[in-house]
RONUNU-5323 format. One record per residue (C-alpha): x, y, z; chain; residue number from 1. Coordinates in steps of 0.05 Angstrom, whole numbers. Example, Ala and Ser with C-alpha at 12.3 -4.5 7.8 and 13.67 -1.06 7.14 Angstrom:
<nodes>
node u:246 v:-90 w:156 chain:A n:1
node u:273 v:-21 w:143 chain:A n:2
</nodes>
This chain:
<nodes>
node u:447 v:157 w:-59 chain:A n:1
node u:398 v:169 w:-1 chain:A n:2
node u:430 v:220 w:45 chain:A n:3
node u:385 v:211 w:106 chain:A n:4
node u:343 v:156 w:138 chain:A n:5
node u:278 v:193 w:121 chain:A n:6
node u:299 v:199 w:48 chain:A n:7
node u:315 v:125 w:47 chain:A n:8
node u:247 v:108 w:77 chain:A n:9
node u:211 v:150 w:25 chain:A n:10
node u:248 v:115 w:-31 chain:A n:11
node u:232 v:46 w:-3 chain:A n:12
node u:158 v:63 w:4 chain:A n:13
node u:157 v:90 w:-67 chain:A n:14
node u:189 v:27 w:-95 chain:A n:15
node u:141 v:-21 w:-61 chain:A n:16
node u:80 v:22 w:-76 chain:A n:17
node u:98 v:22 w:-150 chain:A n:18
node u:94 v:-54 w:-147 chain:A n:19
node u:25 v:-50 w:-116 chain:A n:20
node u:42 v:-58 w:-42 chain:A n:21
node u:10 v:-1 w:-3 chain:A n:22
node u:35 v:-24 w:65 chain:A n:23
node u:108 v:-24 w:88 chain:A n:24
node u:138 v:-38 w:156 chain:A n:25
node u:210 v:-45 w:179 chain:A n:26
node u:228 v:-86 w:239 chain:A n:27
node u:296 v:-72 w:270 chain:A n:28
node u:309 v:-118 w:329 chain:A n:29
node u:339 v:-89 w:392 chain:A n:30
node u:406 v:-125 w:400 chain:A n:31
node u:404 v:-116 w:476 chain:A n:32
node u:337 v:-150 w:483 chain:A n:33
node u:348 v:-212 w:525 chain:A n:34
node u:293 v:-251 w:490 chain:A n:35
node u:223 v:-236 w:464 chain:A n:36
node u:208 v:-190 w:406 chain:A n:37
node u:251 v:-129 w:424 chain:A n:38
node u:236 v:-96 w:357 chain:A n:39
node u:237 v:-23 w:337 chain:A n:40
node u:182 v:-15 w:284 chain:A n:41
node u:172 v:37 w:230 chain:A n:42
node u:110 v:31 w:188 chain:A n:43
node u:63 v:63 w:138 chain:A n:44
node u:3 v:44 w:95 chain:A n:45
node u:-28 v:-11 w:137 chain:A n:46
node u:-82 v:30 w:170 chain:A n:47
node u:-95 v:47 w:243 chain:A n:48
node u:-138 v:-14 w:262 chain:A n:49
node u:-82 v:-62 w:242 chain:A n:50
node u:-29 v:-21 w:276 chain:A n:51
node u:-71 v:-16 w:339 chain:A n:52
node u:-76 v:-92 w:342 chain:A n:53
node u:-1 v:-98 w:331 chain:A n:54
node u:12 v:-49 w:388 chain:A n:55
node u:-30 v:-92 w:434 chain:A n:56
node u:-12 v:-163 w:411 chain:A n:57
node u:48 v:-158 w:364 chain:A n:58
node u:91 v:-198 w:412 chain:A n:59
node u:54 v:-259 w:385 chain:A n:60
node u:74 v:-248 w:312 chain:A n:61
node u:124 v:-303 w:295 chain:A n:62
node u:137 v:-284 w:222 chain:A n:63
node u:194 v:-233 w:227 chain:A n:64
node u:235 v:-277 w:273 chain:A n:65
node u:219 v:-338 w:229 chain:A n:66
node u:242 v:-302 w:166 chain:A n:67
node u:307 v:-283 w:201 chain:A n:68
node u:318 v:-354 w:226 chain:A n:69
node u:307 v:-383 w:156 chain:A n:70
node u:345 v:-327 w:120 chain:A n:71
node u:296 v:-324 w:62 chain:A n:72
node u:234 v:-285 w:41 chain:A n:73
node u:169 v:-312 w:68 chain:A n:74
node u:99 v:-303 w:44 chain:A n:75
node u:56 v:-296 w:106 chain:A n:76
node u:5 v:-349 w:85 chain:A n:77
node u:62 v:-398 w:77 chain:A n:78
node u:100 v:-377 w:140 chain:A n:79
node u:43 v:-395 w:186 chain:A n:80
node u:40 v:-465 w:156 chain:A n:81
node u:113 v:-476 w:177 chain:A n:82
node u:98 v:-472 w:251 chain:A n:83
node u:50 v:-500 w:301 chain:A n:84
node u:21 v:-434 w:328 chain:A n:85
node u:5 v:-426 w:401 chain:A n:86
node u:-65 v:-407 w:423 chain:A n:87
node u:-41 v:-335 w:432 chain:A n:88
node u:-11 v:-334 w:362 chain:A n:89
node u:-75 v:-361 w:332 chain:A n:90
node u:-116 v:-309 w:369 chain:A n:91
node u:-69 v:-254 w:344 chain:A n:92
node u:-74 v:-279 w:272 chain:A n:93
node u:-150 v:-281 w:275 chain:A n:94
node u:-153 v:-210 w:302 chain:A n:95
node u:-107 v:-185 w:246 chain:A n:96
node u:-147 v:-222 w:193 chain:A n:97
node u:-212 v:-194 w:220 chain:A n:98
node u:-182 v:-124 w:214 chain:A n:99
node u:-165 v:-137 w:141 chain:A n:100
node u:-91 v:-157 w:143 chain:A n:101
node u:-93 v:-203 w:82 chain:A n:102
node u:-28 v:-233 w:55 chain:A n:103
node u:41 v:-204 w:44 chain:A n:104
node u:116 v:-217 w:46 chain:A n:105
node u:170 v:-211 w:98 chain:A n:106
node u:242 v:-201 w:76 chain:A n:107
node u:299 v:-214 w:125 chain:A n:108
node u:356 v:-165 w:122 chain:A n:109
node u:426 v:-172 w:152 chain:A n:110
node u:481 v:-125 w:172 chain:A n:111
node u:547 v:-121 w:209 chain:A n:112
node u:551 v:-132 w:284 chain:A n:113
node u:483 v:-166 w:287 chain:A n:114
node u:444 v:-109 w:257 chain:A n:115
node u:390 v:-154 w:228 chain:A n:116
node u:319 v:-136 w:213 chain:A n:117
node u:259 v:-151 w:169 chain:A n:118
node u:223 v:-111 w:115 chain:A n:119
node u:149 v:-126 w:111 chain:A n:120
node u:102 v:-109 w:53 chain:A n:121
node u:28 v:-121 w:46 chain:A n:122
node u:-40 v:-88 w:33 chain:A n:123
node u:-39 v:-113 w:-39 chain:A n:124
node u:-85 v:-152 w:-85 chain:A n:125
node u:-78 v:-226 w:-98 chain:A n:126
node u:-53 v:-213 w:-169 chain:A n:127
node u:2 v:-167 w:-142 chain:A n:128
node u:23 v:-219 w:-91 chain:A n:129
node u:25 v:-275 w:-142 chain:A n:130
node u:65 v:-234 w:-193 chain:A n:131
node u:112 v:-202 w:-143 chain:A n:132
node u:186 v:-201 w:-164 chain:A n:133
node u:207 v:-231 w:-97 chain:A n:134
node u:281 v:-237 w:-111 chain:A n:135
node u:285 v:-164 w:-133 chain:A n:136
node u:244 v:-142 w:-73 chain:A n:137
node u:292 v:-179 w:-27 chain:A n:138
node u:351 v:-145 w:-60 chain:A n:139
node u:320 v:-76 w:-51 chain:A n:140
node u:304 v:-91 w:21 chain:A n:141
node u:375 v:-114 w:36 chain:A n:142
node u:406 v:-56 w:-1 chain:A n:143
node u:363 v:-6 w:36 chain:A n:144
node u:382 v:-38 w:102 chain:A n:145
node u:456 v:-36 w:84 chain:A n:146
node u:449 v:37 w:66 chain:A n:147
node u:416 v:52 w:133 chain:A n:148
node u:475 v:19 w:168 chain:A n:149
node u:522 v:64 w:128 chain:A n:150
node u:482 v:126 w:146 chain:A n:151
node u:480 v:108 w:220 chain:A n:152
node u:547 v:72 w:230 chain:A n:153
node u:554 v:93 w:303 chain:A n:154
node u:482 v:83 w:323 chain:A n:155
node u:475 v:55 w:393 chain:A n:156
node u:414 v:13 w:409 chain:A n:157
node u:376 v:43 w:467 chain:A n:158
node u:388 v:8 w:533 chain:A n:159
node u:313 v:11 w:543 chain:A n:160
node u:281 v:10 w:474 chain:A n:161
node u:217 v:48 w:461 chain:A n:162
node u:154 v:6 w:462 chain:A n:163
node u:108 v:4 w:402 chain:A n:164
node u:61 v:53 w:437 chain:A n:165
node u:118 v:100 w:455 chain:A n:166
node u:142 v:99 w:383 chain:A n:167
node u:72 v:116 w:360 chain:A n:168
node u:67 v:175 w:407 chain:A n:169
node u:136 v:199 w:388 chain:A n:170
node u:116 v:196 w:314 chain:A n:171
node u:56 v:241 w:328 chain:A n:172
node u:100 v:289 w:368 chain:A n:173
node u:147 v:294 w:308 chain:A n:174
node u:87 v:313 w:266 chain:A n:175
node u:73 v:372 w:312 chain:A n:176
node u:13 v:344 w:348 chain:A n:177
node u:-1 v:368 w:419 chain:A n:178
node u:-11 v:319 w:476 chain:A n:179
node u:-86 v:332 w:477 chain:A n:180
node u:-92 v:319 w:402 chain:A n:181
node u:-50 v:255 w:408 chain:A n:182
node u:-96 v:232 w:464 chain:A n:183
node u:-157 v:241 w:420 chain:A n:184
node u:-124 v:205 w:361 chain:A n:185
node u:-104 v:145 w:403 chain:A n:186
node u:-165 v:143 w:448 chain:A n:187
node u:-123 v:156 w:511 chain:A n:188
node u:-127 v:208 w:566 chain:A n:189
node u:-81 v:268 w:564 chain:A n:190
node u:-51 v:245 w:630 chain:A n:191
node u:-33 v:177 w:599 chain:A n:192
node u:0 v:211 w:540 chain:A n:193
node u:39 v:256 w:588 chain:A n:194
node u:63 v:193 w:625 chain:A n:195
node u:85 v:160 w:560 chain:A n:196
node u:121 v:223 w:539 chain:A n:197
node u:160 v:227 w:604 chain:A n:198
node u:183 v:155 w:594 chain:A n:199
node u:204 v:173 w:523 chain:A n:200
node u:245 v:232 w:549 chain:A n:201
node u:280 v:188 w:600 chain:A n:202
node u:297 v:133 w:549 chain:A n:203
node u:323 v:183 w:498 chain:A n:204
node u:360 v:226 w:548 chain:A n:205
node u:323 v:291 w:530 chain:A n:206
node u:281 v:342 w:567 chain:A n:207
node u:231 v:367 w:516 chain:A n:208
node u:187 v:344 w:458 chain:A n:209
node u:228 v:379 w:403 chain:A n:210
node u:292 v:345 w:425 chain:A n:211
node u:256 v:279 w:430 chain:A n:212
node u:232 v:285 w:358 chain:A n:213
node u:301 v:305 w:333 chain:A n:214
node u:335 v:247 w:368 chain:A n:215
node u:281 v:199 w:345 chain:A n:216
node u:291 v:219 w:272 chain:A n:217
node u:367 v:219 w:277 chain:A n:218
node u:367 v:149 w:308 chain:A n:219
node u:320 v:124 w:254 chain:A n:220
node u:266 v:107 w:306 chain:A n:221
node u:215 v:149 w:268 chain:A n:222
node u:210 v:185 w:202 chain:A n:223
node u:198 v:259 w:194 chain:A n:224
</nodes>
């Protein structure tokens, strides 16, 4: 019954929080990416240190792609045992663990015309993880993804998808933060934020921050 992508996101977060999972992320691969990660990412509840590491090194996270390839839910601790990680992947995992990542689940989701993705939940206790109704959680993830495809049937993937940093800046713009405030939050210079914002305008085909926020929400790139 969700009528908008933000409403759908709020429902999904509420469902997983009620089960004890405080963190939720949604990976929607860019279908035009010619290789590599190419993911749009929406997230909440994992904390800034973890997200900052992901912005910097998330290209080395193999779990979402692995879950999609296998077509089944994966517990992170099990997923890493299924591969022989590269040195970069091991370094990424160590950084995330040092920042308090812990364990969680990744649920692959599938849609028409290659609109696949992954729903990721974590920031939960060991008891919550062990008792998780994995089959039901997979069903909710898939149903939510199907509903998003229905809400955005004509969505066109950006020819040049926003980077993780650009998505983060756009999210703060949508919350009404000025460039100077965003710079302080992210530890960047105002000039750097200005540069990122100009790139965002170009990729979204807009000329101002309000239009960028509206387009970002309407495309499902960020939540209001």
